[in-house]
C-alpha positions as CSV (number, residue, x, y, z in Angstrom):
1,M,8.1,51.3,11.8
2,N,4.8,53.1,12.1
3,L,1.6,51.6,13.5
4,W,-0.2,51.2,10.2
5,S,2.6,49.2,8.5
6,M,2.9,47.0,11.6
7,V,-0.9,46.3,11.5
8,K,-0.6,45.4,7.7
9,T,2.3,43.1,8.4
10,V,0.4,41.3,11.2
11,L,-2.7,41.0,9.1
12,A,-0.8,39.6,6.1
13,A,1.0,37.1,8.3
14,S,-2.3,36.0,9.9
15,L,-3.9,35.5,6.5
16,L,-1.0,33.5,5.3
17,L,-1.1,31.2,8.3
18,I,-4.8,30.8,8.1
19,S,-4.8,30.0,4.4
20,T,-2.0,27.3,4.8
21,A,-3.5,25.8,7.9
22,T,-6.9,25.2,6.2
23,N,-5.2,23.3,3.4
24,A,-3.0,21.2,5.6
25,A,-5.4,18.7,6.9
26,P,-9.1,18.0,7.1
27,I,-10.7,19.4,10.3
28,D,-13.8,17.7,11.7
29,S,-15.4,19.1,14.8
30,F,-17.2,16.0,16.2
31,S,-18.0,15.7,19.9
32,F,-17.8,12.1,21.3
33,N,-19.5,10.8,24.4
34,T,-16.4,8.7,25.4
35,Q,-12.8,8.5,24.6
36,A,-13.5,4.9,23.3
37,E,-15.9,6.3,20.7
38,E,-13.3,8.8,19.5
39,D,-10.6,6.1,19.3
40,R,-13.0,3.9,17.3
41,Y,-13.7,6.8,15.0
42,K,-10.0,7.5,14.4
43,A,-9.2,3.8,13.8
44,L,-12.1,3.4,11.3
45,I,-11.3,6.6,9.3
46,E,-7.6,5.4,9.0
47,E,-8.8,2.0,7.7
48,I,-11.3,3.2,5.1
49,R,-9.9,4.3,1.7
50,C,-11.0,7.5,0.0
51,V,-12.7,6.2,-3.2
52,K,-12.0,9.5,-4.9
53,C,-8.3,9.7,-4.0
54,Q,-7.7,6.0,-4.0
55,N,-4.3,6.0,-2.3
56,T,-5.4,8.0,0.7
57,N,-7.6,7.0,3.6
58,I,-10.6,9.2,4.5
59,A,-8.7,10.6,7.5
60,G,-6.1,12.3,5.4
61,S,-8.2,13.3,2.4
62,N,-9.6,16.8,1.8
63,A,-12.1,15.5,-0.8
64,D,-15.7,16.3,-0.2
65,L,-16.6,12.7,-0.5
66,A,-14.1,11.8,2.2
67,R,-15.6,14.5,4.5
68,D,-19.0,13.0,3.9
69,H,-17.6,9.5,4.7
70,R,-16.1,10.8,8.0
71,T,-19.4,12.3,8.9
72,K,-21.2,9.0,8.1
73,V,-18.7,7.1,10.3
74,Y,-19.4,9.5,13.1
75,E,-23.1,9.2,12.7
76,M,-23.0,5.5,12.7
77,I,-20.9,5.4,15.8
78,Q,-23.4,7.7,17.5
79,Q,-26.2,5.3,16.4
80,G,-24.4,2.5,18.2
81,K,-23.3,0.6,15.1
82,T,-20.4,-1.8,15.6
83,D,-17.1,-1.5,13.7
84,T,-18.1,-4.5,11.6
85,E,-21.4,-2.9,10.7
86,I,-19.8,0.3,9.7
87,R,-17.2,-1.5,7.5
88,E,-20.0,-3.6,5.9
89,W,-21.9,-0.4,5.1
90,F,-18.9,0.9,3.1
91,V,-18.2,-2.5,1.5
92,V,-21.8,-2.9,0.3
93,R,-21.5,0.5,-1.5
94,Y,-17.9,0.5,-2.7
95,G,-16.7,-3.1,-2.6
96,D,-13.8,-4.6,-0.7
97,F,-11.5,-2.0,-2.3
98,V,-12.7,0.6,0.2
99,L,-11.0,-1.2,3.0
100,Y,-7.2,-1.2,3.3
101,R,-7.5,-4.6,5.1
102,P,-10.4,-6.5,3.6
103,A,-11.7,-9.5,5.5
104,V,-10.6,-13.0,4.5
105,D,-13.7,-14.7,3.0
106,S,-14.7,-16.6,-0.1
107,R,-14.4,-13.5,-2.2
108,T,-11.0,-12.4,-1.0
109,W,-9.1,-15.6,-0.2
110,L,-7.2,-15.3,-3.5
111,L,-6.1,-11.8,-2.5
112,W,-4.7,-13.1,0.8
113,G,-3.5,-16.5,-0.4
114,L,-1.9,-15.6,-3.7
115,P,1.3,-14.0,-2.2
116,L,1.7,-17.1,-0.1
117,L,1.6,-19.3,-3.2
118,L,3.7,-17.0,-5.4
119,V,6.7,-17.0,-3.0
120,P,7.4,-20.7,-3.1
121,I,6.7,-20.9,-6.8
122,G,9.1,-18.0,-7.4
123,G,11.7,-19.8,-5.3
124,V,11.3,-23.0,-7.3
125,M,11.6,-21.1,-10.6
126,L,14.7,-19.4,-9.3
127,V,16.4,-22.7,-8.4
128,L,15.5,-24.2,-11.7
129,Q,16.9,-21.2,-13.6
130,V,20.2,-21.2,-11.7
131,R,20.5,-25.0,-12.3
132,R,19.8,-24.4,-16.0
133,Q,22.4,-21.7,-16.3
134,R,25.0,-23.8,-14.5
135,K,24.4,-26.7,-16.8
136,V,24.7,-24.5,-19.9
137,A,27.9,-22.9,-18.6
138,T,29.4,-26.4,-17.8
139,E,28.5,-27.6,-21.3
140,E,30.1,-24.5,-22.9
141,V,33.3,-25.0,-20.9
142,A,33.3,-28.7,-21.9
143,E,32.9,-27.8,-25.6
144,E,35.7,-25.3,-25.4
145,T,38.1,-27.6,-23.7
146,S,37.4,-30.8,-25.6
147,L,39.9,-31.9,-28.2
148,S,39.2,-32.9,-31.7
149,A,40.1,-36.4,-32.9
150,D,43.4,-35.2,-34.5
151,E,44.4,-33.3,-31.3
152,Q,43.6,-36.3,-29.1
153,K,45.7,-38.5,-31.4
154,Q,48.6,-36.1,-31.2
155,L,48.3,-36.0,-27.4
156,D,48.2,-39.7,-27.1
157,E,51.4,-40.0,-29.2
158,V,53.2,-37.4,-27.1
159,L,52.3,-39.1,-23.8
160,K,53.6,-42.5,-25.0
């Protein structure tokens, strides 16, 4: 293998690796003052939904809007904002939908409470349905095994 073909092969492989690596995950180059700030940043971007992608958080989204949101989270952390203030900033602009775990308050109590109500209601409905099916099955068996008046009369005569 000559030198030129080896150089072309290495260049092609490098371009291939670079092109796939840039599409793999969003890369943000933020510098944090402390490890605690970086941990807060990572936790917040995992918790905030990408409003463009909808089923992805802003940590895993390559959308331009998600990149802008990651930058906004970083800036707010650098400004000394609390996690609650950062979440509220997003909720004010995009609604509770933007959070994967919205707070329990007067607007979201139904979201949190409805599953707790539906489970017992579903259980009661299941029990009632099973009872109804058993009753219908018992009645059908009783109808199939009951004797007509003539048959009952013949049976009584045989048993005498």
